[in-house]
Backbone as CSV, one residue per row, in Angstrom:
resi,resn,N_x,N_y,N_z,CA_x,CA_y,CA_z,C_x,C_y,C_z
1,MET,-24.845,-22.323,20.834,-24.656,-22.552,19.531,-25.396,-23.556,18.552
2,LEU,-25.073,-24.620,19.194,-25.152,-25.880,18.755,-26.891,-26.222,18.413
3,ARG,-27.328,-25.836,19.680,-28.770,-26.020,19.815,-29.571,-25.160,18.413
4,TYR,-28.926,-23.923,18.732,-29.448,-22.913,17.848,-29.448,-23.024,16.238
5,ASN,-28.356,-23.969,15.789,-27.939,-24.214,14.464,-29.245,-25.388,14.046
6,LEU,-29.112,-26.318,15.072,-30.093,-27.304,14.740,-31.422,-27.006,14.595
7,VAL,-32.379,-26.146,15.736,-33.478,-25.708,15.492,-33.781,-25.074,14.075
8,MET,-32.715,-24.466,14.008,-32.629,-23.564,12.559,-32.647,-24.591,11.155
9,LEU,-32.410,-25.453,11.396,-32.033,-26.918,10.661,-33.150,-27.145,10.259
10,ALA,-33.781,-27.555,11.658,-35.219,-28.353,11.895,-36.347,-27.468,11.096
11,VAL,-36.121,-26.103,11.656,-37.153,-24.920,10.921,-37.199,-25.029,9.300
12,GLY,-36.062,-24.891,8.853,-35.711,-24.857,7.284,-36.010,-26.359,6.718
13,GLY,-35.834,-26.993,7.466,-36.218,-28.370,6.574,-37.810,-28.339,6.311
14,LEU,-38.395,-28.441,7.495,-39.971,-28.096,7.688,-40.792,-27.116,6.829
15,THR,-39.912,-25.958,6.582,-40.192,-24.956,5.545,-40.246,-25.480,4.255
16,MET,-39.149,-26.349,3.702,-39.198,-26.591,2.399,-39.997,-27.857,2.196
17,ALA,-40.466,-28.327,3.135,-41.175,-30.104,2.796,-42.671,-29.054,2.458
18,ALA,-43.086,-28.131,3.314,-44.224,-27.308,3.374,-44.951,-26.616,1.933
19,ILE,-43.395,-26.355,1.322,-43.722,-25.632,0.065,-43.272,-26.439,-0.997
20,THR,-42.926,-27.454,-1.162,-42.792,-28.506,-2.127,-43.914,-28.591,-3.207
21,PRO,-43.627,-28.121,-4.113,-44.785,-28.440,-5.165,-45.387,-29.914,-5.256
22,ARG,-46.666,-30.029,-5.137,-47.390,-31.050,-5.592,-46.768,-32.041,-6.676
23,ASP,-46.684,-31.381,-7.652,-46.232,-32.076,-8.969,-45.363,-32.848,-8.600
24,GLN,-44.379,-32.331,-8.020,-43.089,-33.299,-7.736,-43.526,-34.301,-6.928
25,ALA,-44.554,-34.320,-5.933,-45.042,-35.590,-5.339,-45.702,-36.547,-5.847
26,ASP,-46.140,-36.271,-7.270,-47.156,-36.949,-7.545,-46.058,-37.775,-8.908
27,ALA,-44.915,-37.100,-9.154,-44.098,-37.506,-10.070,-43.864,-39.448,-10.297
28,GLN,-43.996,-39.840,-11.421,-44.004,-41.234,-11.447,-42.500,-41.563,-12.207
29,SER,-41.940,-42.907,-11.349,-41.104,-43.552,-12.041,-40.909,-43.728,-13.601
30,GLY,-39.652,-43.909,-14.199,-40.003,-44.311,-15.377,-40.212,-45.667,-15.821
31,GLN,-40.119,-46.540,-15.079,-40.538,-47.571,-15.206,-42.257,-48.006,-15.556
32,SER,-42.757,-47.257,-14.056,-44.406,-47.282,-14.519,-44.627,-46.731,-15.132
33,LEU,-44.203,-45.362,-15.877,-44.659,-45.257,-17.091,-44.569,-45.633,-18.543
34,ALA,-43.594,-46.241,-18.314,-43.268,-47.432,-19.349,-44.642,-48.344,-19.908
35,PHE,-44.615,-49.101,-18.232,-45.796,-50.190,-18.437,-47.210,-49.425,-18.533
36,ALA,-47.099,-48.474,-18.106,-48.362,-47.597,-18.257,-48.731,-47.241,-19.942
37,GLU,-47.511,-46.834,-20.708,-47.939,-46.589,-21.954,-47.850,-47.843,-22.610
38,HIS,-47.483,-48.844,-22.030,-47.401,-50.091,-22.665,-49.311,-50.448,-22.536
39,ALA,-49.832,-50.334,-21.308,-51.209,-50.916,-20.907,-52.012,-50.143,-21.806
40,CYS,-51.849,-48.812,-21.739,-52.720,-47.915,-23.020,-53.018,-48.636,-24.240
41,LEU,-51.586,-48.432,-24.703,-51.568,-48.739,-26.148,-51.822,-50.154,-26.359
42,GLU,-51.807,-51.178,-25.280,-52.194,-52.411,-25.357,-53.967,-52.599,-25.163
43,TYR,-54.700,-51.669,-25.029,-56.152,-51.471,-25.032,-56.535,-50.531,-25.951
44,GLY,-56.092,-50.107,-26.880,-56.036,-49.530,-27.884,-56.494,-47.704,-27.934
45,VAL,-55.638,-47.351,-26.841,-55.899,-46.055,-26.662,-54.947,-45.383,-27.318
46,THR,-55.787,-43.918,-28.308,-54.883,-43.634,-29.613,-53.670,-42.439,-28.960
47,PRO,-52.431,-43.028,-29.317,-51.472,-42.221,-28.721,-51.459,-40.796,-29.058
48,GLY,-51.243,-39.402,-28.549,-51.117,-38.025,-28.844,-52.284,-37.368,-28.521
49,THR,-53.098,-37.907,-27.779,-54.724,-37.465,-27.321,-54.335,-37.551,-25.586
50,ARG,-55.208,-36.364,-25.168,-55.279,-36.032,-23.900,-56.178,-37.563,-23.409
51,THR,-56.831,-38.052,-23.910,-57.068,-39.634,-23.399,-56.166,-40.425,-23.211
52,PHE,-55.285,-40.511,-24.004,-53.999,-41.254,-23.400,-52.951,-40.682,-22.927
53,GLU,-52.820,-39.517,-22.415,-52.286,-38.870,-21.497,-52.775,-39.096,-20.183
54,ARG,-53.993,-39.150,-20.103,-54.676,-39.470,-18.847,-54.686,-40.899,-18.351
55,CYS,-54.797,-41.413,-19.537,-54.710,-43.224,-19.019,-53.256,-43.338,-18.801
56,VAL,-52.157,-42.979,-19.226,-51.040,-42.954,-18.964,-50.465,-42.394,-17.299
57,GLU,-51.131,-41.273,-17.035,-50.865,-40.629,-15.630,-51.339,-41.543,-14.836
58,SER,-52.955,-41.793,-14.860,-53.825,-42.649,-13.919,-52.751,-44.180,-13.882
59,ALA,-52.728,-44.804,-14.833,-52.211,-46.146,-14.991,-51.021,-46.192,-13.982
60,ALA,-49.822,-45.046,-14.397,-48.434,-44.791,-13.855,-48.948,-44.951,-12.484
61,LYS,-49.483,-44.097,-11.995,-49.864,-43.719,-10.577,-49.976,-45.020,-10.061
62,ALA,-51.233,-45.839,-10.556,-51.294,-46.965,-10.039,-50.317,-48.430,-9.892
63,PHE,-49.485,-48.144,-10.957,-47.916,-48.950,-10.922,-47.416,-49.041,-9.721
64,ASP,-46.855,-47.132,-9.597,-45.975,-46.926,-8.524,-46.515,-47.142,-7.435
65,ARG,-47.998,-47.361,-7.050,-48.603,-47.927,-5.568,-48.547,-49.229,-5.689
66,GLY,-47.989,-50.113,-6.718,-48.110,-51.568,-6.818,-49.663,-52.517,-6.989
67,GLU,-50.188,-51.434,-7.842,-51.962,-51.761,-7.832,-51.769,-52.280,-9.468
68,PRO,-50.884,-52.882,-10.043,-51.156,-53.354,-11.675,-52.795,-53.590,-12.133
69,ASP,-53.450,-54.382,-11.074,-55.020,-54.179,-11.713,-56.068,-53.048,-11.738
70,LEU,-55.183,-52.188,-10.693,-55.884,-50.831,-11.352,-55.400,-50.271,-12.410
71,ALA,-54.541,-50.198,-12.585,-53.614,-49.679,-13.730,-54.464,-50.104,-14.949
72,TYR,-54.660,-51.468,-15.176,-54.901,-52.130,-16.228,-56.719,-51.454,-16.611
73,ALA,-57.098,-51.279,-15.120,-58.755,-51.029,-15.277,-58.543,-49.417,-16.087
74,GLU,-57.593,-48.814,-15.472,-57.665,-47.657,-16.201,-57.496,-47.665,-17.374
75,ALA,-56.956,-48.151,-18.070,-56.657,-48.490,-19.413,-57.925,-49.207,-20.317
76,ARG,-58.470,-49.735,-19.325,-59.713,-50.619,-20.414,-61.187,-49.297,-19.505
77,ALA,-61.040,-48.347,-18.946,-62.112,-47.256,-18.681,-61.716,-46.399,-19.977
78,ALA,-60.658,-46.329,-20.637,-60.325,-45.443,-21.767,-60.541,-46.163,-22.964
79,ARG,-60.559,-47.515,-22.837,-61.109,-47.868,-24.327,-62.601,-48.052,-24.554
80,ALA,-62.867,-47.950,-23.093,-64.703,-48.153,-23.313,-65.125,-46.825,-23.551
81,ALA,-64.205,-45.666,-23.522,-64.979,-44.498,-23.467,-64.837,-44.371,-24.999
82,ARG,-63.627,-44.750,-25.546,-63.452,-44.821,-26.802,-64.786,-45.540,-27.774
83,LYS,-64.865,-46.551,-26.938,-66.067,-47.444,-27.953,-67.366,-46.895,-27.802
84,ALA,-67.388,-46.471,-26.621,-68.650,-45.387,-26.437,-69.111,-44.236,-27.312
85,CYS,-67.839,-43.759,-27.775,-68.083,-42.533,-28.715,-68.032,-43.159,-29.996
86,THR,-67.431,-44.267,-30.455,-67.509,-44.440,-31.890,-68.941,-45.054,-32.026
87,SER,-69.644,-45.547,-30.899,-71.168,-46.347,-31.352,-71.615,-44.946,-31.255
88,SER,-71.724,-44.509,-30.537,-72.629,-43.159,-30.502,-72.869,-42.117,-31.562
89,ASP,-71.831,-42.202,-32.952,-71.753,-41.596,-33.330,-70.866,-40.567,-33.496
90,ASN,-70.354,-40.093,-32.389,-69.131,-39.113,-32.506,-68.027,-39.555,-32.565
91,THR,-67.095,-39.393,-33.977,-66.105,-40.399,-33.786,-65.063,-39.498,-33.189
92,PRO,-64.251,-39.999,-32.772,-62.819,-39.549,-31.759,-62.335,-39.166,-32.873
93,ASN,-61.870,-38.002,-32.592,-60.818,-37.458,-33.335,-59.181,-37.069,-32.923
94,ALA,-58.370,-37.643,-33.415,-56.938,-37.758,-32.536,-55.997,-36.206,-32.965
95,ASN,-56.469,-35.487,-33.935,-56.023,-34.041,-34.111,-56.668,-33.426,-32.633
96,SER,-57.950,-33.370,-32.680,-58.123,-32.285,-31.850,-58.662,-33.187,-30.415
97,GLY,-57.734,-34.048,-30.110,-57.402,-34.382,-28.608,-58.333,-35.633,-28.224
98,ASN,-59.404,-36.147,-29.135,-60.302,-37.289,-28.850,-61.524,-36.436,-28.067
99,ALA,-61.941,-35.822,-28.305,-62.874,-34.629,-27.373,-63.951,-35.721,-26.671
100,CYS,-64.501,-36.293,-27.466,-65.457,-37.549,-27.117,-64.763,-38.252,-26.279
101,ALA,-63.796,-39.112,-26.123,-63.474,-39.490,-25.261,-62.950,-38.844,-23.947
102,ASP,-62.231,-38.041,-24.187,-62.565,-37.021,-22.874,-63.495,-36.647,-21.769
103,GLY,-64.013,-36.388,-22.648,-65.243,-36.154,-22.035,-65.956,-37.347,-21.099
104,LEU,-65.758,-38.280,-21.534,-66.480,-39.811,-20.653,-65.384,-40.021,-19.948
105,ILE,-63.970,-39.675,-19.438,-63.590,-40.502,-18.650,-62.462,-39.004,-17.784
106,LYS,-62.821,-38.137,-17.492,-62.045,-36.885,-17.180,-62.273,-37.291,-15.652
107,HIS,-61.230,-37.215,-15.164,-60.933,-37.421,-13.448,-60.809,-36.183,-12.732
Protein backbone atom coordinates (compact mmCIF):
# COMPACT_ATOMS: atom_id res chain seq x y z
CA MET A 1 0.00 0.00 0.00
CA LEU A 2 2.83 2.42 0.79
CA ARG A 3 4.41 1.87 -2.61
CA TYR A 4 1.08 2.60 -4.33
CA ASN A 5 0.69 5.86 -2.39
CA LEU A 6 4.21 6.99 -3.29
CA VAL A 7 3.66 6.19 -6.97
CA MET A 8 0.38 8.13 -7.00
CA LEU A 9 2.04 11.07 -5.24
CA ALA A 10 4.84 11.10 -7.82
CA VAL A 11 2.41 10.86 -10.74
CA GLY A 12 0.28 13.64 -9.27
CA GLY A 13 3.34 15.87 -8.80
CA LEU A 14 4.50 15.32 -12.36
CA THR A 15 1.01 16.07 -13.65
CA MET A 16 0.86 19.33 -11.70
CA ALA A 17 4.28 20.34 -12.98
CA ALA A 18 3.23 19.63 -16.54
CA ILE A 19 0.04 21.71 -16.41
CA THR A 20 1.42 24.73 -14.53
CA PRO A 21 0.80 27.84 -16.66
CA ARG A 22 3.88 29.47 -18.15
CA ASP A 23 2.83 32.88 -16.77
CA GLN A 24 3.54 31.72 -13.24
CA ALA A 25 6.97 30.48 -14.28
CA ASP A 26 7.77 33.92 -15.73
CA ALA A 27 6.72 35.90 -12.65
CA GLN A 28 9.25 38.48 -11.52
CA SER A 29 10.14 39.33 -7.95
CA GLY A 30 8.95 42.60 -6.47
CA GLN A 31 12.50 43.86 -6.16
CA SER A 32 13.31 43.17 -9.82
CA LEU A 33 10.11 44.93 -10.91
CA ALA A 34 11.03 47.98 -8.83
CA PHE A 35 14.53 48.06 -10.31
CA ALA A 36 13.11 47.60 -13.80
CA GLU A 37 10.60 50.43 -13.41
CA HIS A 38 13.37 52.68 -12.13
CA ALA A 39 15.63 51.77 -15.06
CA CYS A 40 12.90 52.43 -17.64
CA LEU A 41 11.94 55.73 -16.01
CA GLU A 42 15.60 56.72 -15.75
CA TYR A 43 15.98 56.25 -19.51
CA GLY A 44 12.90 58.36 -20.25
CA VAL A 45 10.35 55.72 -21.21
CA THR A 46 6.86 57.16 -20.74
CA PRO A 47 4.91 55.43 -17.94
CA GLY A 48 1.50 54.06 -18.82
CA THR A 49 2.44 53.00 -22.34
CA ARG A 50 2.85 49.57 -23.87
CA THR A 51 6.49 50.45 -24.47
CA PHE A 52 6.94 51.07 -20.74
CA GLU A 53 5.23 47.79 -19.85
CA ARG A 54 7.44 45.85 -22.28
CA CYS A 55 10.52 47.64 -21.00
CA VAL A 56 9.67 46.80 -17.38
CA GLU A 57 8.84 43.18 -18.22
CA SER A 58 12.08 42.60 -20.14
CA ALA A 59 14.25 44.45 -17.65
CA ALA A 60 12.67 42.65 -14.66
CA LYS A 61 13.38 39.27 -16.23
CA ALA A 62 17.00 40.32 -16.74
CA PHE A 63 17.29 41.53 -13.13
CA ASP A 64 15.84 38.22 -11.91
CA ARG A 65 18.47 36.34 -13.92
CA GLY A 66 21.21 38.48 -12.37
CA GLU A 67 21.96 40.38 -15.59
CA PRO A 68 21.62 44.09 -14.74
CA ASP A 69 23.59 45.13 -17.83
CA LEU A 70 20.99 43.45 -20.02
CA ALA A 71 18.21 45.11 -18.03
CA TYR A 72 19.65 48.56 -18.68
CA ALA A 73 20.18 47.63 -22.34
CA GLU A 74 16.43 46.96 -22.58
CA ALA A 75 15.72 50.42 -21.17
CA ARG A 76 18.20 52.00 -23.59
CA ALA A 77 16.51 50.17 -26.50
CA ALA A 78 13.13 51.58 -25.46
CA ARG A 79 14.65 55.08 -25.24
CA ALA A 80 16.24 54.66 -28.68
CA ALA A 81 12.90 53.58 -30.13
CA ARG A 82 11.25 56.69 -28.71
CA LYS A 83 13.98 58.93 -30.12
CA ALA A 84 13.63 57.26 -33.52
CA CYS A 85 9.91 58.02 -33.48
CA THR A 86 10.36 61.65 -32.56
CA SER A 87 13.13 62.17 -35.11
CA SER A 88 11.03 60.65 -37.91
CA ASP A 89 8.06 62.96 -37.21
CA ASN A 90 6.01 60.09 -35.79
CA THR A 91 5.30 61.68 -32.44
CA PRO A 92 4.80 59.07 -29.73
CA ASN A 93 1.34 59.34 -28.24
CA ALA A 94 1.02 58.28 -24.60
CA ASN A 95 -2.79 58.08 -24.89
CA SER A 96 -2.65 55.45 -27.63
CA GLY A 97 0.17 53.54 -25.98
CA ASN A 98 3.16 55.06 -27.77
CA ALA A 99 2.32 53.13 -30.95
CA CYS A 100 5.34 54.31 -32.93
CA ALA A 101 7.87 53.11 -30.38
CA ASP A 102 5.88 49.93 -29.79
CA GLY A 103 6.36 48.98 -33.41
CA LEU A 104 10.12 49.45 -33.14
CA ILE A 105 10.84 47.36 -30.06
CA LYS A 106 8.38 44.46 -30.12
CA HIS A 107 9.95 41.32 -28.72
